[in-house]
N, C-alpha and C positions, 0 to 999 in steps of 0.2 A: 441600605448598605449592600454592596456587591458581594456575592458569595465568593469566598476565597477559593473554593474548589474550581469554579468557573475561570477565575483569573489564572490559576495554576495550569489548568488544562489548555487555555488559550495561549498562554506564554509558551508552553511546551510544544504546542502545535505550530508555532512559527517555523520550526525545523521541518514540519510536514509540508509546509508551503515550499521550502527549499527542495524537499524531496520531489514534489510535484514538478518543479522546473527541470529537475534532472531526468525524470522519467520521460518527459516529452521533448527534451533538448535535441535528441537525434532527429526528430521529425522535420524541423526547419533547417537544421545544420547539415545533415547528410546530402540533401539536394544541392546545397551551396558548395559542398566539397566535391561535387560532381559537375560543377558548372563549367561550361566550355570556355568561359573567361578565367583563365588560370591566374591572372593577376590578382583576383580577389581571394584566391585560396592561399592560406599561409604556407603551404608546402610548395607552392609554385607549380603544381601539377594536379590533375584529377586523381582522386583515390581509386584504387582497384576495387573490384567486386568483393574480394576477400577482405581488404581493409575496411570496406563499407560494413560488412557483416560483423567484424570484430568490434569496430567502434560502436555499432548499434547494440551489441550483446554483452560487452564486458561489464557494464553496470550490473546486470543480472548475475554474472559470474562472481563479481566482487561481493554481491549481497549474500552469496552462499556462505561466505566466511564471517561476515559481520555479526550474525546472531550469536555465534559461539564466543567471539571476542567480547562483545558488549554485554552479552548475557552473564558472562563470568564477572565482568566489571560491576554490573548491577548488584550482584550478591556480595562481592568482595568490598567494594568501595561505596556502595549506596546508589540508589536510583538517580538522585539529583546530579551528583558529579558526573556520572556516566552519561546521562542525557546531555549535559552541557558539553561534554567532550565530543559528542556527535557533530558539533558545529565545525570542528577543526578540519576534518577531511573535506567537508563541503567547501569551506573557504579556500583551502589549499588547491583543491581540484579545479575550481573555477578560475583561480589566478593562473594556474598552469595552462588551462584551455585558452585563456585570454592571450597568452604570450608565446605559446609553443609554436615551433616552426617545423617540427618533425613528427611523423605519425606515431612512433613509439611513446612519445610524451602524451599524446591523446589517449593511447591505450592505457597508460599508467593512470592518468587522471580519471578516466571513466571507471576503471577497476576500483580506484581508491574511493570515489564517490559512492560506488556500489557497496563497499564495505560499510559505509555510514548508513546507507539506505537500509541494508539488512539489519543493522543494529537498531535503527529507529523502529522498524516494524516489530522488533522483539521487546524493547525496553519501554517505549512510550505507552503501548496498550497495558503493559504490566503496571506501570506507575498510575495511570488514570484509573484502572480497575481497582487499585488499592486506596486511592484517595476519595473516590466517588462514594455516594450513598446508594442504598439499594434502589431508591426511586429514580435516580438519574444516571445510573451506570451505563445503561444501554445508549442513551442519548449522547452522553459525554464521550463514550467510546467511538461513536460513529462520526463525531465532529472532525476527527482526523481526516476523513475523506473530503470534507469541505475545503480544508487547507491544501490537501494534495491537488484537488481539482482546480483550485484558484492558481496554484503554481503552474499546473499544466497549461492553463489558459494564458498565463503570462508568457510562457515560452512560445506557444502557438501565435500569440498576438504580436510580439515584437521581434521574435527570432528571424523571420524572413526579411525584415525591413530595415534593420540597423546594422552597422558594422559588427562583425563577429567579436572583435575585441571589446567593444562597448557592451554588447549583449552579455558576455561572460563576466565583465566587471560588475554590471548591474546585479547579476545573480550572486556574485560573491558578497555583496552587501547584506543579503538576507541572513546568512548564518551568523554574521557579526552582530546584527541586531538581536537575533535569537539568543545568543550566548549571554549578552548583557541583560536582556529582559528576564530570562529564566533564572539567572543567578539571583536577582533582586526580588523577584515576585513569587517564586514557588518554594514551598517548604519540602523537606525530605518526607518520604512516605513513612507513616507511623508503623506500617508492617515491617519495614526494614529495621527500624529502631528496636521493635519488639524482638525480631529475630536475632538481634545482637545483645539482647538483655538490657537495653537502655530504655527502661520504662518511663523514666522522667522525661526524656527527650520525645518519646512517643506521645506522651500526654500533652506536651507543649505543641507538637505538630497537629494533633487532633483538635486542640483548642483553637489553633489558628485556622484550620480547615473548616471547622464547624461554626466558628464565630461565637463560641460560648466557652468561658473558662470554667473548668471544674464540673461540667455537666455531661461529660462524655465517658464516665467511668464504665458504664455497661458496654459501650462499644469497644473500649480498650480491653476489658476483660474478655470479650468475645474474640478479639484478635489474639490475645495471649493464649486462650483455650485452643483456638484453631491451630496455632503454630506449635504449641506444646504437644498437642494431640498427634500432630504429624511428624514433628521432629525435623532434623536436618536431612534433606532429601538428596538422593543421587539419581542418576539416570536409570538405575535398575529398579528404583521404587515405583517408577511409572508402570512397570509390568507386574507389580506385586498384588494389585487389587483389580477387581472387575471394573470398578468405577473409573479408575485412572486409565485403564486400557481403553475403555469406551471413549473417554474424553480425548485421548490421544488420537484414536481413529477418527473421531469427528473433526478434530482440528486439522489433521493431515488431509482428510478428504475435502473439507471446505476450501482450504487454501489451494490444494491441487486442482480442484474443479474450477476455482476462480481463474487460475492460470490457463487451464485447458479450454476455457470459454473463448480464448483468443485475445484477451485484453492487451497483452504486451505487443502482439502483432499489430493491433489497431493503434495503440499509443505510439510505439516506436516508429512505425512505418505509415502513419496516416497520410502524409503527402504522397508517398509512393503508391499507396492503394488508390487514392483519388486520381493520380496521374494515369494509372493503369485502367481506370474505369472509363476514361474518355468521356466523362459526363458533360463536359463543356464548362463546368464551374472550375475556376482556378483552384488548384490544389491547396495553396496556402489559405485561401478564403474558406474553402470547405473545412480545413483543419480548425480554423478559428471557430466556425459554426459548431463543430464537434466540441471544442473546448468550452464554449459558452453554454451549450446544453449540459455538458458534464458538470460544470460549476453550478448552474441553476438547479439541477436535480439533486445535487449532493446535499441540499437542505432537507430533502424529503425524509430520509432515514432518521436523523436526529429528532425530527418532530413526531414521527409516527412509530418508531421502534418500541417505545415504552407503552404505546396504546394498543397497537396491533400485535406486537410480539415479534420475535426473531423469525420464527418459522413461516409465518404468513408472508413476510417480505421476501424471504428466500424463495418461496413458491413462485411468487409474482415475478421475481427476477429471473429465475431459471426458465420459465415459460416464455417470458418476453424476449430473452436473448435467443432462445430456440426459434421463435417465430420470426425474428429479424434476420437471423443468419441464413435461414433456408432460402428466402427470395434473393438475398445478396449473392449467394452461391449460384442461383439460377441465372442471374444477370451476367455474371462473369462466365458461366458455362456457355450461354448463348453467344456472348460477344466473342469468346475465344474460338467458337465453332464457325464464326463468320456470319452469324445471323445479324440482321439489322436491329439494333437496340435503341435507335434514336427516340422512339416513342416512349421508352421507359428510362431515359437517361437520368431521370430524377431518382430512380430506385436506390442507387448506392448511398446517396446522401441521406435519404429518408430511412433506409434500413439501418445505417450506422447511428443515426440520431436515436432511433428506437432502441437499438442495442445499448447505447450509452445511457439512456434514461433508465432502462430496466436493470442494467449492471449496477448503476449507482444507487438504486433503490434496495439492493440486497447483497449480491455477491461481491460488490466493491468494498463496502465498509464492514459488513457484518462478520465475515470469517475472523477478522482480527479482534473485533469487539467480543465475539463469543469465546474466542480463545482465551481472552483475559478473564473470563468468568468461570471457566471449566476446571481450573487446576487450583489446588490449595497452595499456600505460600511456599511450602517446603520444596515443591517441584515446579513451581510456576516458571521460574527463569529457565530451567533446563528444558522443560516441555515447550516453552515459547521459542527457545533458540532452535531446537530440533525441528519444530514446525516451520519456522521461518527458513531454515536451511533447505528443507524439502521444497517449500514454495518457490524459492529463488532458483533452485536447481532446475525445476520444471520451467520456470520463466526464462532461464538462460537457454535451455534447449529450444524453446519456441522462438526466442529472439534470434538465436544464431542460425537456426535451420529453417525459419519460416520461408525465406526466399528459395531455399533448396526444395522445400515441400511444394511450393508453388510451381517451381520448374519441373518437378517430377509428376505431379498429378493435376496441376492447374489451380488457379485462384478459386474457382467455384467449388470443386471438391474439398479444398482446404477449409473453406467456411462451413461446408456440410459436416466435415469431421468435427469442427468446433461445436456445431449445433448438436451433434450426437452426444457430446459430453454434457451439454446443457440439459438434455433430456435425462441423462443419468443423474445429474445434480438434483433434479426435481424429485425423483424417486428415492434418492438417498436421504434427502431432507425429510420426506414424508415418513419414511420407515425407521430412521435411525437417529436423527438429530433431536436433542431434548430441548424443550422450551425453557428459557431462563428468565423470562419476563417477570419482574417484580419479586424475584426470589433472592434471598441472601446467599452469600457464597457458601455457607454451610448447608443451606437447604439444597443447593445445586449438587453438592457432594452426596447428600443423602439420596437424591433422585438417581444419580449415576450409579450408586451402589445397589439400588433396589432392583 
């Protein structure tokens, strides 16, 4: 018999697949909107540099607002209906992008889809953290990254080669499938029912998730105790205890360092980076290689996280990204200074492949999985929302001003700057992050308070 927890997590992560398509959407589309053949551009002209930066970055700006909106919905209306509602902005946005003929509609669609992406990164980890068992919570939490990377690969793989209208319509199908699947396959979180005093519904939900009727009394009592102990939380409750302050700092730092590693610059502008490298490999092809590597390595963390622990994978990830971005910066520095780099033309592709591998093994999936474990139910949605707002605000700044940064200091020093943050990420993990491997949510709270 297939475990209901896995069915629910997989059904929920169909929208993560949609999020992956949106994150890499700009990589194949922006070069096409700058094509010299204006007849293939829906606006009948090339977009300006300013329009290019806004189309590339408005998703991240929209994602700043999504966590607060959908985080509130998760507490008010339940995790399940809120997660289902995430599909609506995705569907509407892709249909707008399919048929829009003016730039402002592109702005609106990218902002709207960003709102949903921000909500997704808040509510889905919360839901999965609540339905999972102690033994599989880490693995299930990091499965989200597999779906995101598979969606990223889809955009890289078909975006440059089919008509833009067909591309966007194909992507619009994904949220429609998700909403139907999650509605029928996933139960509501028992934590939500307990928080509303509906213990009977919570028991039914647990029975469905664990596949055994009437044998989950202890787990239900543990949930009741945890929620009654903490009560109804507000944003101020995060700052009332040493443990929650530490959890909040860890969450903010992990997602902030994830963004400062340069991931959005790589995903949003992959084709632009490869074109600038002059490596001889077609930019679209190189982006597909990156997408394949990203997808393939996304399986590592779910398989290893509950064996090696969160911190070990974060160490490996930070060091790997640091090692890959330094030579990438050297390549661009030499090239921009007029040195002959023909003999190392392979370096950008290899460096970015190593970067993606090590990012996907730690700092890609784990900040969100760890965030879902660090907070008790009463403040989980608030803390998750604030963490996601911070993450996407940093992501917006990087996506919007990456090209300006490159223009100011050069592509090489830009990647050295990202590498510096990766070095800081290693030491932060070493000295401050707590290990949550194999521990119950209550045990994690006890460790944070100690």
